[in-house]
C-alpha positions in Angstrom: -27.4 -15.0 33.3 -25.3 -12.9 35.7 -21.9 -11.4 34.8 -20.4 -14.0 37.0 -21.8 -16.7 34.8 -20.0 -15.2 31.8 -16.7 -16.6 32.7 -18.2 -20.0 32.1 -18.6 -19.4 28.4 -16.1 -21.8 26.7 -13.7 -20.3 24.4 -14.6 -22.9 21.9 -18.3 -21.9 22.0 -17.3 -18.2 21.3 -15.2 -19.5 18.4 -18.1 -21.5 17.0 -20.5 -18.7 17.1 -18.0 -16.4 15.6 -17.5 -18.8 12.8 -21.2 -18.6 11.9 -21.1 -14.7 11.4 -20.5 -13.0 8.0 -20.4 -9.3 8.6 -20.2 -7.4 5.2 -20.8 -4.0 3.6 -22.0 -3.0 0.2 -20.2 -0.3 -1.5 -20.9 1.3 -4.9 -21.1 4.5 -6.9 -24.6 6.1 -6.7 -27.1 4.5 -9.0 -25.2 1.2 -9.5 -28.3 -0.6 -7.8 -26.8 -1.0 -4.4 -30.0 -0.4 -2.3 -32.0 -2.5 -4.7 -29.5 -5.2 -4.2 -29.7 -4.9 -0.4 -33.4 -5.3 -0.6 -33.2 -8.6 -2.7 -30.5 -10.0 -0.4 -32.8 -9.6 2.4 -35.7 -11.0 0.5 -33.5 -14.1 -0.3 -32.4 -14.2 3.3 -36.0 -14.4 4.4 -35.8 -11.3 6.3 -38.7 -9.5 4.4 -41.5 -10.9 2.1 -41.7 -8.1 -0.3 -39.0 -5.8 -1.6 -39.7 -2.0 -2.0 -39.0 0.2 -4.9 -36.4 3.0 -4.2 -38.3 5.7 -6.1 -41.8 4.5 -4.9 -44.3 7.3 -5.1 -46.9 8.4 -2.6 -48.0 5.6 -0.3 -46.1 2.9 -2.3 -43.8 0.6 -0.6 -40.4 2.1 0.5 -37.2 0.4 0.6 -36.7 -1.1 4.2 -33.0 0.1 4.4 -33.7 3.7 3.5 -35.9 4.9 6.5 -35.3 8.6 6.8 -37.7 10.9 5.2 -35.1 12.7 3.1 -33.9 9.1 1.9 -37.5 8.2 0.9 -38.0 11.7 -0.8 -34.8 11.5 -2.8 -34.4 7.8 -3.4 -30.9 7.8 -2.0 -29.1 6.4 1.1 -27.6 8.9 3.4 -27.1 6.9 6.6 -25.7 3.4 7.3 -28.4 0.8 7.9 -27.6 -2.5 9.7 -29.7 -5.5 9.0 -29.3 -9.0 10.4 -30.7 -12.2 9.1 -30.0 -16.1 9.2 -29.6 -18.2 6.1 -28.4 -21.7 5.9 -27.2 -21.9 9.6 -25.1 -18.6 9.2 -25.9 -15.1 10.6 -25.4 -12.4 8.1 -24.9 -8.8 9.2 -25.4 -6.5 6.2 -24.3 -2.9 6.5 -25.8 -0.9 3.7 -23.7 2.2 3.3 -24.5 5.7 1.7 -23.2 5.6 -2.0 -23.1 9.3 -2.4 -19.6 10.8 -2.0 -21.0 13.6 0.3 -21.5 10.8 2.9 -18.3 9.1 2.5 -17.0 9.6 6.1 -20.0 7.6 7.4 -19.0 4.9 4.9 -15.4 4.9 5.8 -16.2 4.4 9.6 -18.7 1.6 8.6 -15.9 -0.2 6.7 -13.9 -0.5 10.0 -16.7 -2.7 11.3 -17.0 -5.3 8.6 -14.9 -8.3 7.6 -15.8 -8.3 3.8 -17.4 -6.1 1.3 -19.5 -6.5 -2.0 -18.6 -4.1 -4.5 -21.6 -3.4 -7.0 -20.7 -2.2 -10.5 -23.1 -1.0 -13.2 -22.6 -3.4 -16.1 -22.8 -0.4 -18.6 -20.5 1.9 -16.5 -17.9 -0.3 -14.9 -15.7 1.4 -12.2 -16.7 4.8 -11.4 -15.3 7.6 -9.2 -16.7 6.8 -5.7 -16.4 3.0 -6.3 -12.6 3.6 -6.7 -12.5 5.7 -3.5 -14.3 3.2 -1.6 -12.3 0.3 -2.9 -9.1 2.2 -1.7 -10.4 2.3 1.8 -11.0 -1.4 1.8 -7.6 -2.0 0.4 -6.1 0.0 3.3 -7.8 -2.2 5.7 -7.2 -5.5 3.7 -11.0 -6.0 3.4 -11.7 -8.9 1.0 -14.1 -7.8 -1.9 -16.6 -9.7 -3.8 -17.7 -8.1 -7.1 -21.3 -8.1 -8.4 -21.7 -6.6 -11.8 -25.3 -5.5 -11.8 -27.9 -4.7 -14.6 -26.9 -7.5 -16.9 -30.4 -7.4 -18.4 -29.6 -3.9 -19.8 -27.2 -2.6 -22.3 -23.9 -3.8 -20.8 -20.2 -3.7 -21.6 -18.3 -6.8 -22.6 -17.5 -9.0 -19.5 -13.9 -9.3 -20.6 -13.7 -5.6 -20.8 -15.1 -5.2 -17.3 -12.9 -7.7 -15.9 -9.8 -6.1 -17.5 -10.9 -2.8 -16.2 -11.2 -4.2 -12.6 -7.5 -5.6 -12.8 -6.0 -2.5 -14.3 -7.9 0.2 -12.4 -7.8 -1.5 -9.0 -4.6 -3.6 -9.5 -6.7 -6.5 -8.3 -6.8 -10.0 -9.8 -10.5 -10.8 -11.1 -11.6 -14.4 -11.2 -15.1 -14.9 -12.8 -17.1 -17.4 -10.7 -20.3 -16.9 -13.0 -20.4 -16.1 -16.7 -23.4 -14.3 -18.3 -25.3 -16.0 -21.1 -26.4 -13.4 -23.5 -26.7 -9.5 -22.8 -29.4 -7.0 -22.3 -32.7 -8.3 -23.7 -30.8 -11.4 -24.8 -29.6 -12.1 -21.2 -30.6 -15.8 -20.5 -28.8 -16.5 -17.2 -25.4 -17.4 -16.1 -22.9 -20.3 -16.0 -21.5 -21.3 -12.8 -17.7 -21.4 -13.5 -17.1 -23.6 -10.4 -20.1 -25.8 -9.9 -20.4 -26.2 -13.8 -24.1 -25.6 -14.2 -26.5 -23.2 -16.1 -29.0 -21.1 -14.0 -31.9 -19.8 -16.2 -32.6 -16.1 -15.7 -36.2 -16.5 -14.5 -35.5 -19.7 -12.3 -34.8 -19.9 -8.7 -31.5 -21.2 -7.4 -32.9 -24.6 -7.1 -33.5 -24.9 -10.8 -30.0 -24.9 -11.8 -29.3 -27.2 -14.8 -26.3 -29.6 -14.4 -24.3 -29.9 -17.7 -21.1 -31.7 -18.7 -19.7 -28.4 -19.7 -20.5 -25.0 -21.6 -20.5 -26.9 -24.9 -23.2 -29.5 -23.7 -25.7 -29.9 -26.5 -28.5 -29.7 -23.9 -27.6 -26.0 -23.4 -28.5 -25.1 -27.1 -32.0 -26.4 -26.4 -32.2 -24.1 -23.4 -30.8 -20.8 -24.7 -30.6 -21.3 -28.5 -27.6 -22.3 -30.6 -26.1 -18.9 -31.1 -25.9 -18.0 -27.3 -24.9 -21.6 -26.5 -21.9 -21.2 -29.1 -20.9 -17.8 -27.8 -20.9 -19.1 -24.2 -18.7 -22.0 -25.1 -16.3 -19.7 -26.7 -16.3 -17.1 -23.9 -15.9 -19.6 -21.2 -13.0 -21.2 -22.9 -11.3 -17.8 -23.1 -12.0 -16.8 -19.6 -10.6 -20.1 -18.2 -7.5 -19.4 -20.3 -7.1 -15.7 -19.7 -8.5 -15.2 -16.1 -7.0 -16.4 -12.8 -8.7 -19.2 -11.1 -10.6 -18.4 -7.9 -8.2 -18.8 -4.9 -9.7 -18.5 -1.5 -6.5 -17.6 0.3 -5.9 -14.7 -2.3 -9.4 -13.6 -1.9 -9.1 -13.4 1.9 -5.9 -11.6 1.6 -7.4 -9.0 -0.6 -5.5 -9.6 -3.7 -8.3 -11.3 -5.7 -12.0 -10.7 -6.1 -14.5 -13.2 -7.3 -16.9 -11.7 -10.0 -20.6 -12.6 -10.1 -23.0 -11.3 -12.7 -26.7 -10.8 -12.3 -29.6 -8.4 -12.1 -30.8 -7.0 -8.7 -33.9 -5.7 -10.2 -35.0 -9.0 -11.7 -33.8 -10.8 -8.5 -31.4 -12.8 -10.6 -27.9 -13.9 -9.3 -28.7 -12.9 -5.8 -28.8 -16.4 -4.4 -25.5 -17.2 -6.0 -24.0 -14.1 -4.4 -25.2 -15.0 -1.1 -23.9 -18.7 -1.5 -20.6 -17.0 -2.3 -20.6 -14.9 0.7 -21.4 -17.8 2.9 -18.6 -20.0 1.3 -15.8 -17.3 0.8 -16.3 -14.4 3.1 -14.2 -14.7 6.1 -15.7 -15.0 9.7 -14.7 -12.4 12.3 -10.8 -12.0 12.4 -8.2 -10.8 14.8 -8.4 -7.1 15.3 -5.7 -4.5 16.1 -5.8 -2.6 19.4 -3.2 -0.2 21.0 -2.2 -2.8 23.5 -2.4 -6.1 21.6 -4.3 -7.9 18.9 -7.7 -9.3 19.9 -8.7 -12.5 18.7 -12.6 -13.2 18.2 -12.4 -16.6 20.1 -11.4 -14.9 23.5 -14.1 -15.3 26.3 -13.8 -11.6 27.5 -16.1 -9.3 25.5 -14.7 -6.5 23.5 -16.4 -4.1 20.9 -16.3 -0.7 19.6 -18.6 2.2 18.5 -18.4 2.9 14.8 -21.8 4.7 14.5 -24.2 6.7 16.6 -27.9 7.3 15.3 -30.4 9.8 16.8 -34.1 9.8 16.5 -34.4 6.4 14.7 -37.7 6.5 16.6 -38.6 10.1 16.5 -41.4 9.6 19.1 -39.0 8.7 21.7 -36.1 10.9 20.7 -33.7 7.9 21.2 -30.0 7.8 20.5 -28.3 4.4 19.7 -24.6 3.5 19.6 -23.8 0.9 17.0 -21.3 -1.7 18.5 -19.4 -4.1 16.5 -18.4 -7.1 18.8 -14.8 -8.3 18.3 -14.5 -11.0 20.9 -16.5 -12.8 23.7 -20.1 -13.0 24.5 -22.6 -10.2 25.1 -25.6 -11.1 27.3 -28.5 -8.8 28.0 -27.9 -6.9 31.5 -24.1 -6.9 31.3 -22.1 -3.8 32.5 -19.2 -2.9 30.3 -16.1 -0.6 30.7 -16.1 2.4 28.4 -12.3 2.7 28.3 -12.1 6.5 27.3 -13.7 7.5 30.4 -13.4 4.5 32.7 -17.2 4.6 33.4 -19.5 1.6 33.5 -22.1 1.3 30.7 -25.3 -0.7 31.5 -26.3 -2.8 28.4 -29.9 -3.7 29.8 -31.6 -4.2 26.3 -29.0 -4.7 23.4 -30.6 -4.4 20.1 -30.6 -6.3 16.7 -31.6 -4.2 13.7 -33.5 -4.5 10.7 -33.1 -0.8 9.3 -35.5 1.1 11.5 -37.1 -2.0 13.1 -35.4 -3.7 16.1 -35.6 -6.4 18.6 -33.9 -7.1 21.9 -30.9 -9.4 21.6 -30.7 -11.9 24.5 -27.1 -12.6 23.5 -24.6 -11.7 20.8 -21.3 -12.9 19.5 -18.2 -11.6 17.6 -19.2 -10.3 14.3 -22.6 -9.2 15.4 -23.7 -5.5 15.3 -25.8 -4.6 18.4 -27.3 -1.2 19.4 -26.9 0.2 22.9 -29.0 2.9 24.3 -27.0 6.0 24.4 -27.6 8.9 26.7 -24.8 11.2 25.3 -22.0 9.2 27.0 -21.0 6.9 24.1 -19.0 8.5 21.2 -17.8 7.1 17.8 -14.6 5.4 18.2 -15.3 4.2 22.0 -14.0 0.8 23.0 -16.1 -1.2 25.3 -14.7 -4.1 27.3 -15.3 -6.3 30.4 -12.5 -4.4 32.2 -9.3 -4.4 30.1 -8.0 -1.0 29.1 -7.4 -1.4 25.5 -8.5 0.7 22.5 -9.3 -0.5 19.0 -7.7 1.6 16.2 -9.1 2.8 13.0 -12.2 4.8 13.3 -11.3 8.1 11.6 -12.6 11.7 11.3 -11.6 13.7 8.1 -11.0 17.4 7.9 -14.4 18.7 6.3 -14.1 20.4 2.8 -17.1 23.0 3.6 -17.4 25.2 6.6 -20.5 27.1 7.4 -21.9 29.2 10.3 -25.3 28.1 11.4 -28.0 30.8 11.2 -31.1 30.3 13.5 -34.2 31.7 12.1 -35.9 32.0 15.4 -33.6 33.1 18.3 -36.1 31.6 20.9 -35.0 28.1 19.7 -31.2 28.8 20.5 -31.1 26.1 23.3 -32.9 23.5 21.0 -30.3 24.2 18.3 -27.4 23.7 20.7 -28.9 20.4 21.7 -29.6 19.2 18.2 -26.3 20.1 16.7 -24.6 18.4 19.8 -26.6 15.1 19.2 -26.2 15.3 15.4 -22.3 15.7 15.8 -22.3 12.8 18.1 -23.9 10.8 15.3 -21.4 11.9 12.7 -24.0 13.6 10.4 -21.6 16.8 10.5 -18.7 18.0 12.4 -19.5 20.7 14.9 -16.9 23.4 15.9 -17.2 26.3 18.5 -15.0 29.2 17.6 -12.9 30.4 20.5 -14.2 34.1 20.0 -17.7 32.9 21.0 -19.2 33.7 17.5 -21.8 31.3 16.0 -21.0 27.6 15.8 -19.4 26.3 12.7 -20.5 23.0 10.9 -18.1 21.2 8.7 -19.2 18.7 5.8 -17.7 16.9 2.9 -20.4 18.0 0.5 -23.5 20.2 0.0 -25.8 17.3 0.4 -24.8 16.8 4.0 -26.0 20.4 4.6 -29.3 19.6 3.0 -29.7 16.5 5.3 -28.7 18.5 8.4 -31.2 21.3 7.5 -34.0 18.7 6.9 -33.3 16.7 10.1 -33.1 20.1 12.2 -36.4 20.9 10.9 -38.2 17.4 11.0 -36.8 15.9 14.0 -36.1 18.8 16.2 -38.4 21.6 14.9 -35.6 23.9 14.5 -35.7 25.9 11.2 -32.0 27.0 10.5 -29.8 28.2 7.5 -26.2 28.5 6.7 -23.9 31.5 6.1 -20.4 31.4 4.4 -17.4 31.6 6.7 -14.2 33.3 5.9 -12.3 30.0 5.9 -11.6 27.4 3.3 -10.2 24.6 5.5 -9.5 23.3 9.1 -6.9 21.2 10.8 -6.6 19.6 14.2 -3.8 21.0 16.3 -1.6 18.8 18.7 1.7 19.3 20.3 3.7 18.1 23.2 4.2 21.6 24.5 0.9 22.5 26.4 2.1 26.0 26.7 2.7 26.5 23.0 -0.8 25.1 22.3 -2.2 27.8 24.9 -0.2 30.6 23.1 -1.6 29.4 19.6 -5.0 29.4 20.8 -4.7 32.7 22.5 -3.0 34.3 19.5 -5.6 33.0 16.9 -8.9 33.1 18.9 -10.7 34.4 15.8 -9.3 31.6 13.7 -9.5 28.7 16.1 -12.1 26.7 17.9 -12.7 23.5 19.7 -14.5 20.3 18.1 -17.2 18.3 19.6 -14.6 16.4 21.7 -12.9 19.6 22.9 -9.8 19.2 20.5 -8.2 22.3 19.5 -8.7 23.1 15.8 -7.4 25.8 13.5 -9.3 27.5 10.5 -7.6 29.0 7.4 -8.6 31.1 4.6 -6.3 29.5 2.2 -3.8 26.7 1.9 -1.0 29.3 2.0 -2.2 30.4 5.4 -2.1 26.8 6.6 1.6 26.4 5.4 2.4 29.7 7.0 1.1 28.5 10.3 3.1 25.3 10.2 6.2 27.4 9.5 5.4 29.8 12.4 4.6 27.1 14.9 7.1 24.3 14.2 6.5 22.8 17.5 2.9 22.1 16.8 1.3 19.5 14.4 -1.6 20.2 12.0 -3.6 17.1 11.1 -6.1 16.5 8.3 -7.3 13.1 9.7 -7.9 12.5 13.3 -8.5 9.0 14.9 -11.5 9.4 17.2 -10.5 10.5 20.7 -7.0 11.2 19.8 -5.7 7.6 19.8 -3.6 8.4 16.7 -3.2 11.2 14.3 -2.2 11.4 10.6 -0.8 14.5 8.8 -1.6 15.1 5.3 
């Protein structure tokens, strides 16, 4: 199909295809079972035949969503994986995000690309620190959240206690749509609060037992009189004390449906997928600087929320992940990169399954596609068929750790420069070049990011490198309406200033006192802790 043919794409066809999409992320504190849940969702969705083990040894199977060497070695997720599968006539785009707080910036950016999120809680631990942080990001973006209480086949807290914690800690109504029958070794299955049937723990989703209610005598024959009596009492209390599930309240982000299950035992996963299909919203209207963009519009729009280098180390490739917001993408299109005005050819758009990929003949609003990137596309870029609009909401945060990069072999200086540039484009680290010409500075949220950077420099680029402390504790982006004042600041503070990967001016400070002093001395300038990509919008902390 030629670009001229695209105008023939009927708006109602775009709307219909958008309505089939469910694009969601999975968020959780480390070790809550997020990656295992991802594997089982893919298994249930027919995307894989065998699920791996997160901490597999030797030549054992690896989880399909964790494909980097450091992820496999440590049993953690450090990069967002995108996986697409079809089930029941719907297309699911699953974005598996890093759980570790050291990679929170990648997660924040990924949450700009989804329409819903699954919040995974450990049944024994409830809401943990990173869960709370990620929830707050979802709340800022009004992202509807489905809660999955995992590990019910182990020692677990009382379900009422967990629901109460969700409501009090997150200020969010919690409506149980499933209720556990028994706990830990006595866990026998769940009662579906809406469909009013019982699903035994070792049965598949088609083996649900229809009952007249939780007090149906048949249930005692299935789970024993004690567990049946406990369920009847608990369901009665839950129906009286907990809010009923309300679709509108869920989609407005004020209520979360709560599911119970065990990802490891592959229980409750089908019920969760059914919930995503029924309740999670299809693509919604998105804010841009000029106007809101509706998913049913015939003209294509999308934005880059992630850049990944070396998914295939043999080819040293770089792929930009694009979330489509409206229109229809067809292989062979040329799109406008709004930031530069350049035309970007989309000759082989890709659908992903973690590291694996296939060429997409067409894609629709809600889909996430990969576009070959030769250094032109950056995180935050908007792509359109010609309209000059920019989607908002893809942030960078001031790093908490600043380190000079120490090259072990001076002969590899050129390779190091290329590697750091590509990894900065990807968002693995932030890269700063001091104005005085000293060694480049990398900024990260946590120490584990430095470990990942060191590993990838060595494994993917063949560049052994180390890190040295800097004299600074923090950095801020510097902006102002007075160009002469900006130039004076840069000239006066050459030792404590630099440029980021996009050429934006930054200032380094040895203490918070120094930062406040700079703000007093330069009142005509603004110092920012959060920067919207490519300077569309800045926020001051």
